[in-house]
C-alpha positions as CSV (number, residue, x, y, z in Angstrom):
1,M,-49.1,-24.3,66.2
2,R,-46.9,-23.8,69.3
3,I,-45.0,-27.4,69.0
4,Q,-44.6,-26.4,65.6
5,S,-43.0,-23.6,66.3
6,M,-40.9,-25.0,69.2
7,L,-40.0,-27.6,66.3
8,L,-38.7,-24.9,63.9
9,I,-36.4,-22.7,66.4
10,L,-34.7,-25.9,67.2
11,A,-34.2,-27.0,63.9
12,I,-32.7,-23.2,63.2
13,S,-30.7,-23.4,66.3
14,I,-29.1,-26.7,65.3
15,G,-28.5,-25.6,61.9
16,S,-26.8,-22.7,63.0
17,L,-24.3,-24.2,65.5
18,I,-23.3,-26.9,62.7
19,S,-22.6,-23.7,60.3
20,C,-20.3,-22.0,62.9
21,G,-18.4,-25.2,63.5
22,G,-20.3,-26.3,66.6
23,G,-20.1,-29.8,67.4
24,G,-16.9,-30.8,66.7
25,G,-17.6,-30.6,62.9
26,D,-14.3,-31.3,60.9
27,T,-13.7,-27.7,59.3
28,N,-10.3,-28.6,57.4
29,P,-10.5,-27.9,53.7
30,A,-10.6,-30.7,51.2
31,A,-7.2,-31.9,50.1
32,P,-6.5,-30.6,46.3
33,T,-7.1,-33.3,43.9
34,Y,-6.1,-33.1,40.3
35,P,-7.3,-35.2,37.4
36,S,-4.5,-38.3,36.3
37,G,-5.0,-37.1,32.7
38,K,-7.4,-35.9,30.0
39,P,-11.0,-38.0,29.6
40,T,-10.5,-41.6,27.5
41,G,-13.1,-43.8,25.6
42,L,-15.0,-41.1,24.4
43,T,-18.3,-42.1,22.1
44,V,-21.2,-39.8,20.9
45,E,-24.5,-40.7,20.2
46,T,-27.0,-38.5,17.6
47,A,-30.5,-37.3,17.8
48,S,-32.4,-34.9,16.4
49,N,-31.5,-31.3,17.0
50,S,-28.7,-33.3,19.6
51,V,-26.0,-35.3,20.6
52,T,-25.0,-36.8,23.6
53,I,-21.3,-37.7,25.0
54,H,-20.1,-40.4,26.7
55,W,-16.3,-40.8,28.6
56,N,-14.9,-42.7,31.3
57,Q,-14.1,-41.8,34.4
58,V,-11.0,-40.2,35.6
59,S,-9.5,-40.4,38.5
60,G,-8.9,-37.0,40.8
61,A,-11.5,-35.6,38.6
62,V,-14.2,-33.3,40.5
63,G,-15.5,-32.5,36.9
64,Y,-15.8,-32.0,33.7
65,F,-16.2,-29.2,30.6
66,V,-17.5,-30.1,27.4
67,Y,-16.2,-28.3,24.4
68,M,-17.6,-27.9,21.1
69,S,-16.4,-26.3,17.8
70,E,-18.2,-26.0,14.3
71,T,-14.9,-26.0,12.1
72,G,-12.7,-28.6,13.9
73,V,-9.9,-26.1,14.5
74,Q,-11.0,-23.9,17.3
75,F,-12.7,-25.1,20.2
76,T,-15.2,-23.4,22.8
77,K,-16.5,-24.0,26.4
78,Y,-19.7,-24.8,26.0
79,D,-22.0,-23.0,28.4
80,S,-18.8,-22.8,30.5
81,Q,-20.9,-24.9,33.0
82,E,-18.7,-27.8,34.6
83,I,-20.2,-31.5,34.6
84,N,-20.4,-34.2,37.7
85,T,-21.4,-37.1,35.3
86,T,-19.6,-39.2,32.3
87,S,-22.2,-38.3,30.0
88,F,-23.6,-34.9,28.7
89,Q,-26.4,-33.8,26.3
90,V,-26.0,-31.2,23.8
91,F,-29.5,-29.2,22.9
92,N,-30.4,-27.0,20.3
93,L,-28.3,-28.1,17.0
94,I,-28.8,-28.0,13.8
95,N,-30.3,-31.3,12.1
96,G,-27.4,-32.0,9.1
97,S,-24.7,-29.2,10.5
98,T,-21.5,-30.6,11.0
99,Y,-20.0,-30.2,15.0
100,Y,-16.7,-31.2,16.6
101,F,-16.7,-32.3,20.5
102,G,-14.4,-32.7,23.2
103,V,-14.1,-32.9,27.1
104,S,-11.0,-32.0,29.7
105,A,-11.1,-33.3,33.5
106,V,-11.1,-31.0,36.4
107,G,-9.5,-30.8,39.8
108,N,-11.1,-29.6,42.7
109,T,-8.4,-26.8,42.4
110,G,-9.7,-25.7,39.1
111,W,-6.8,-27.2,37.1
112,E,-8.0,-28.6,33.9
113,S,-6.8,-31.1,32.2
114,S,-5.9,-31.3,28.2
115,I,-9.0,-32.0,25.9
116,A,-9.6,-35.3,24.7
117,Y,-11.4,-35.2,21.3
118,V,-14.5,-37.0,20.0
119,G,-12.7,-39.6,17.6
120,G,-9.0,-39.0,19.0
121,Y,-5.7,-36.8,18.2
122,P,-5.0,-34.8,16.4
123,K,-8.4,-34.0,15.5
124,A,-12.0,-34.3,16.3
125,V,-14.3,-36.8,14.3
126,P,-17.4,-34.5,12.7
127,V,-21.0,-35.3,14.4
128,I,-23.8,-34.7,12.4
129,P,-27.3,-34.2,14.5
130,G,-30.3,-36.0,12.6
131,F,-28.1,-38.1,10.9
132,S,-27.3,-41.8,10.3
133,G,-24.9,-43.4,8.5
134,P,-21.2,-42.7,7.3
135,I,-20.0,-39.7,8.1
136,D,-17.7,-38.0,5.3
137,D,-14.8,-36.0,6.8
138,P,-14.8,-32.7,5.4
139,L,-11.0,-32.3,5.9
140,E,-10.4,-34.9,4.0
141,G,-9.4,-34.7,0.5
142,P,-7.4,-31.7,-1.0
143,P,-7.5,-28.5,0.7
144,D,-9.2,-24.9,-0.5
145,P,-6.5,-23.4,-2.5
146,P,-5.0,-19.4,-1.0
147,R,-6.7,-16.6,-2.4
148,N,-5.9,-13.5,-3.4
149,L,-2.2,-13.7,-4.3
150,Q,-0.7,-10.0,-4.9
151,G,2.8,-8.6,-5.1
152,V,5.1,-5.5,-5.5
153,P,8.2,-5.5,-7.4
154,M,11.4,-4.3,-5.4
155,D,14.9,-3.3,-6.6
156,A,16.6,-7.1,-7.6
157,S,13.5,-8.5,-5.4
158,V,9.7,-9.0,-5.4
159,E,7.7,-9.3,-2.5
160,F,3.9,-10.4,-2.6
161,G,1.6,-12.6,0.1
162,W,-2.0,-13.9,-0.2
163,E,-4.8,-15.2,2.1
164,A,-5.1,-18.2,4.1
165,S,-6.7,-21.6,2.4
166,V,-10.3,-21.8,4.5
167,S,-9.4,-25.5,5.1
168,G,-8.5,-26.6,8.6
169,D,-5.7,-28.6,8.3
170,V,-3.5,-26.8,6.1
171,T,0.2,-27.3,7.8
172,G,2.0,-25.0,5.1
173,Y,2.4,-23.6,1.5
174,R,4.3,-24.6,-1.6
175,I,5.2,-21.5,-4.1
176,Y,6.0,-21.8,-7.5
177,R,8.0,-19.7,-9.9
178,L,8.8,-19.2,-13.5
179,F,11.2,-16.6,-15.4
180,E,12.6,-16.5,-18.6
181,G,14.8,-19.2,-19.7
182,I,12.9,-21.8,-17.4
183,P,10.6,-23.8,-19.2
184,E,7.8,-24.3,-16.3
185,F,7.0,-23.3,-13.1
186,T,9.4,-25.0,-10.1
187,V,8.8,-24.7,-6.5
188,I,11.1,-22.5,-4.2
189,R,9.2,-22.8,-1.1
190,D,8.0,-26.5,0.1
191,D,5.9,-26.5,3.3
192,Y,6.2,-22.6,3.7
193,P,4.2,-21.6,7.4
194,D,3.9,-17.8,6.4
195,L,1.8,-16.0,4.4
196,S,4.4,-13.5,2.6
197,L,7.8,-13.7,1.0
198,V,10.1,-11.8,-0.2
199,D,12.3,-13.8,-3.4
200,S,15.5,-11.8,-3.4
201,D,18.4,-11.9,-5.4
202,L,16.4,-11.6,-8.3
203,A,17.5,-9.8,-12.1
204,N,16.2,-6.7,-12.4
205,T,13.7,-6.0,-15.4
206,I,13.6,-10.2,-15.9
207,A,9.7,-10.9,-15.4
208,Y,8.8,-13.4,-12.4
209,S,5.8,-15.4,-12.0
210,Y,4.3,-16.7,-9.0
211,Y,1.7,-19.4,-8.0
212,V,1.0,-20.6,-4.3
213,T,-0.8,-24.0,-3.1
214,A,-2.3,-25.0,0.0
215,L,-0.8,-28.5,1.6
216,D,-2.4,-30.4,4.9
217,S,-1.8,-33.2,7.1
218,E,-2.9,-35.7,5.1
219,G,-0.6,-35.2,2.2
220,F,-2.6,-33.4,0.0
221,E,-2.2,-30.5,-2.5
222,S,-4.6,-27.7,-3.5
223,E,-5.5,-26.3,-6.8
224,K,-3.2,-23.2,-7.4
225,S,-3.9,-19.8,-6.3
226,N,-4.4,-17.0,-9.0
227,V,-0.8,-16.4,-10.7
228,I,1.0,-13.0,-10.5
229,T,3.9,-11.6,-12.9
230,L,6.4,-9.2,-10.6
231,T,9.4,-7.1,-12.8
232,P,11.9,-6.3,-10.0
233,L,13.4,-2.5,-10.5
234,D,16.7,-1.8,-10.9
235,F,16.7,1.4,-8.7
236,I,19.6,3.8,-7.7
237,P,20.8,2.5,-4.4
238,S,19.6,5.0,-1.2
239,I,21.5,7.2,1.0
240,V,23.9,5.8,3.6
241,T,22.4,6.3,7.2
242,G,23.6,6.5,10.5
243,L,27.3,7.8,9.1
244,L,29.2,8.5,12.4
245,N,33.2,8.2,13.1
246,V,35.2,8.2,16.5
247,L,38.8,9.3,17.1
248,N,40.9,7.0,18.6
249,P,45.2,7.0,18.7
250,G,46.5,6.9,15.7
251,R,43.1,5.9,13.8
252,I,39.8,6.8,13.0
253,I,37.3,4.5,12.9
254,V,34.0,5.3,10.9
255,E,30.6,3.2,10.8
256,W,27.3,3.5,8.9
257,N,24.1,1.3,8.9
258,V,23.9,-2.1,6.5
259,N,22.1,-0.5,3.2
260,P,18.8,-2.8,3.4
261,E,18.4,-3.0,-0.3
262,L,19.6,-6.3,-1.8
263,D,21.8,-5.7,-4.4
264,V,24.2,-3.1,-2.8
265,V,27.6,-5.0,-3.1
266,Q,30.1,-2.3,-2.5
267,Y,30.7,1.1,-0.8
268,S,32.3,4.3,-2.3
269,I,34.7,5.7,0.3
270,E,36.1,9.1,-0.1
271,R,38.3,10.6,2.3
272,V,39.2,14.5,2.0
273,E,42.1,15.8,4.0
274,E,43.7,19.5,3.4
275,S,46.8,19.6,1.6
276,E,50.0,20.4,3.3
277,I,51.6,21.0,-0.2
278,F,49.3,23.0,-1.3
279,P,47.4,25.8,1.3
280,G,44.2,25.7,0.9
281,G,43.5,22.8,-1.3
282,E,42.3,19.3,-0.5
283,L,44.2,16.0,-0.9
284,I,41.2,13.2,-1.7
285,I,41.4,9.8,-1.7
286,R,38.9,7.9,-3.3
287,Y,38.7,3.7,-3.3
288,T,35.9,1.5,-3.0
289,I,35.5,-1.7,-0.7
290,D,33.2,-4.7,-0.9
291,V,30.6,-5.6,1.6
292,P,32.5,-7.1,4.5
293,T,32.1,-10.5,5.2
294,S,34.0,-10.6,8.3
295,N,32.5,-10.1,11.7
296,D,35.0,-10.5,13.7
297,P,36.5,-7.3,14.9
298,A,40.2,-8.9,15.8
299,N,40.2,-10.3,12.2
300,P,38.9,-7.4,9.7
301,N,38.6,-7.9,6.0
302,D,41.8,-5.8,4.7
303,I,41.5,-3.4,2.2
304,I,45.3,-2.1,2.5
305,P,46.9,-4.4,4.7
306,G,47.8,-2.9,7.7
307,L,46.3,0.5,7.4
308,I,42.6,0.2,5.9
309,A,40.2,-2.6,7.1
310,A,36.3,-3.2,7.4
311,Y,34.1,-5.6,9.2
312,L,31.0,-6.1,9.5
313,D,29.2,-5.9,13.5
314,V,26.4,-7.9,13.1
315,S,24.8,-7.4,16.3
316,R,24.4,-3.8,15.6
317,D,23.8,-4.3,11.8
318,K,27.0,-1.9,11.1
319,I,29.7,-1.7,8.6
320,V,32.9,-0.7,10.7
321,L,36.0,1.0,8.7
322,I,39.1,1.3,10.4
323,D,41.4,3.9,9.1
324,K,45.3,4.3,10.3
325,A,46.5,5.9,7.1
326,I,46.2,9.2,8.6
327,V,48.3,12.4,9.9
328,I,48.5,13.5,13.3
329,G,46.5,16.9,14.1
330,T,45.1,16.8,10.6
331,G,41.0,16.8,10.4
332,Y,39.3,14.4,7.5
333,T,36.1,14.3,6.0
334,Y,34.5,10.8,4.8
335,R,31.8,10.8,2.5
336,I,30.3,7.1,1.9
337,A,27.8,6.0,-0.7
338,A,26.7,2.8,-1.3
339,I,27.0,0.7,-5.4
340,D,24.4,-2.1,-6.2
341,L,25.3,-4.9,-8.7
342,A,24.2,-2.6,-11.5
343,G,27.6,-0.2,-10.9
344,Q,25.1,2.6,-10.1
345,E,25.9,4.8,-6.9
346,G,23.9,6.3,-4.3
347,P,24.4,9.7,-3.1
348,A,27.2,9.9,-0.2
349,A,26.8,10.7,3.2
350,E,29.3,12.6,5.0
351,T,30.9,13.2,8.5
352,I,33.6,15.2,9.6
353,T,36.2,14.7,12.0
354,G,38.3,16.8,14.7
355,A,41.9,16.9,14.8
356,T,43.5,13.4,14.9
357,F,45.9,12.2,17.6
């Protein structure tokens, strides 16, 4: 017993020396390694309630992560465990269910390669535990259609949206429209990436019908969604916002926010000044301008050449009016209102200047 105790003490002492760097051992950390790429040669074997994945060794890799998905679209790391071999068996799967797998390589710094999928890129091949024979890819064939198409009418436009197709390989949507005078639905958007659309420049009081289909990466088109019918409404333009004026020598600069209503095509300008001929009276000048097309302050659209001009300040979404037809020492009031395609004029906003100089 005494000899055994001495041997145990000796073993502990030697271990302590090694752990503390004694004996002249190399304590320098290992040089960082990075995988040369993602794994290659992925294959899979199916068994009852499990699959085994194999892949080739990746240069610079110290381990691997296995990823799994039940949809073929979103993959999650399997148990977050790093694997130190080039094969791995996944247990507790459901026979007859569909799974998808991928593998990434990891260096000693934790740097991880992109995922290589069983079956290759751009999508993984489905794997079915407990199944032998050819596997039907659920992503083949037409995708499921979009659902629950709904919309609201607006002024000279409509807005509508839908629920996405549940198929995993949808690349976009095709939008169809039908209206009076057109004998059949026509495509207005193809491979459209979003789930809602504002269809503008429409005729008010005319009914427009729509449906949507899904498109996939294999070129298939789904069945159509439900059909909706919307009729744009002819609202009176809303009041102008953001109206203000700035005095400059020899001119007044008036600006306001661009009206967001799509059928606004003009603005009425009413300029009021005190009358020199009739004390206490007012001189009112009224004119209309088209929505400016020029966005260059140095080359504005002429309203009255040399006297009144306007331009569109795109960076601030403002309309800027430059009025040089003024009398020095006089104050002015400007009333601005929007006019739509139907000639309807909205309520006016007002701004009052000080005496000009």
